[in-house]
NUPAMI-594880 format. One record per residue (C-alpha): residue number from 1; residue in three letters; x, y, z. Coordinates in steps of 0.1 Angstrom, whole numbers, padded with zeros to 4 digits. Last residue first. Layout:
BEGIN
 seq type    px    py    pz
 NUM  ALA     X     Y     Z
...
//
This chain:
BEGIN
 seq type    px    py    pz
  73  UNK  0528  2057  0303
  72  UNK  0553  2059  0331
  71  UNK  0579  2079  0321
  70  UNK  0576  2107  0346
  69  UNK  0574  2082  0376
  68  UNK  0602  2061  0365
  67  UNK  0621  2095  0364
  66  UNK  0611  2100  0399
  65  UNK  0580  2129  0406
  64  UNK  0586  2162  0432
  63  UNK  0563  2167  0457
  62  UNK  0533  2184  0454
  61  UNK  0532  2219  0433
  60  UNK  0507  2246  0453
  59  UNK  0483  2262  0432
  58  UNK  0464  2289  0449
  57  UNK  0490  2316  0457
  56  UNK  0510  2312  0425
  55  UNK  0481  2314  0400
  54  UNK  0483  2348  0399
  53  UNK  0521  2353  0390
  52  UNK  0516  2322  0370
  51  UNK  0491  2342  0349
  50  UNK  0509  2368  0348
  49  UNK  0542  2352  0338
  48  UNK  0519  2337  0310
  47  UNK  0508  2375  0297
  46  UNK  0541  2387  0297
  45  UNK  0551  2357  0275
  44  UNK  0519  2365  0254
  43  UNK  0528  2396  0249
  42  UNK  0561  2388  0231
  41  UNK  0545  2367  0204
  40  UNK  0518  2395  0199
  39  UNK  0550  2417  0183
  38  UNK  0557  2391  0161
  37  UNK  0525  2376  0146
  36  UNK  0522  2424  0144
  35  UNK  0551  2419  0123
  34  UNK  0544  2391  0106
  33  UNK  0513  2409  0095
  32  UNK  0531  2440  0086
  31  UNK  0555  2422  0068
  30  UNK  0526  2409  0041
  29  UNK  0508  2436  0035
  28  UNK  0541  2452  0025
  27  UNK  0551  2416  0006
  26  UNK  0519  2430 -0009
  25  UNK  0490  2406 -0011
  24  UNK  0466  2381 -0035
  23  UNK  0484  2347 -0017
  22  UNK  0499  2342 -0052
  21  UNK  0512  2376 -0049
  20  UNK  0526  2374 -0015
  19  UNK  0549  2343 -0022
  18  UNK  0557  2357 -0055
  17  UNK  0570  2391 -0035
  16  UNK  0585  2368 -0012
  15  UNK  0609  2348 -0041
  14  UNK  0616  2386 -0056
  13  UNK  0631  2397 -0018
  12  UNK  0649  2364 -0016
  11  UNK  0660  2370 -0052
  10  UNK  0675  2408 -0043
   9  UNK  0692  2393 -0006
   8  UNK  0677  2416  0020
   7  UNK  0680  2449  0036
   6  UNK  0652  2463  0051
   5  UNK  0639  2502  0053
   4  UNK  0614  2515  0073
   3  UNK  0579  2536  0065
   2  UNK  0560  2551  0093
   1  UNK  0527  2548  0096
//
């Protein structure tokens, strides 16, 4: 595991520590979880693009809908 140094306002860090303590975790663990979630979001975009590329050969968009048709309920 690699250590990194971050900078933030002291009050904000203390608030974050209190939130983490309330959740029975550490600020380090909370950051690791956030980092994992953050990187997963980036990966999901790649998965979406790959899916759209695979579907392109099977799904053909029809005509364009008018504004009134799109707003019909």
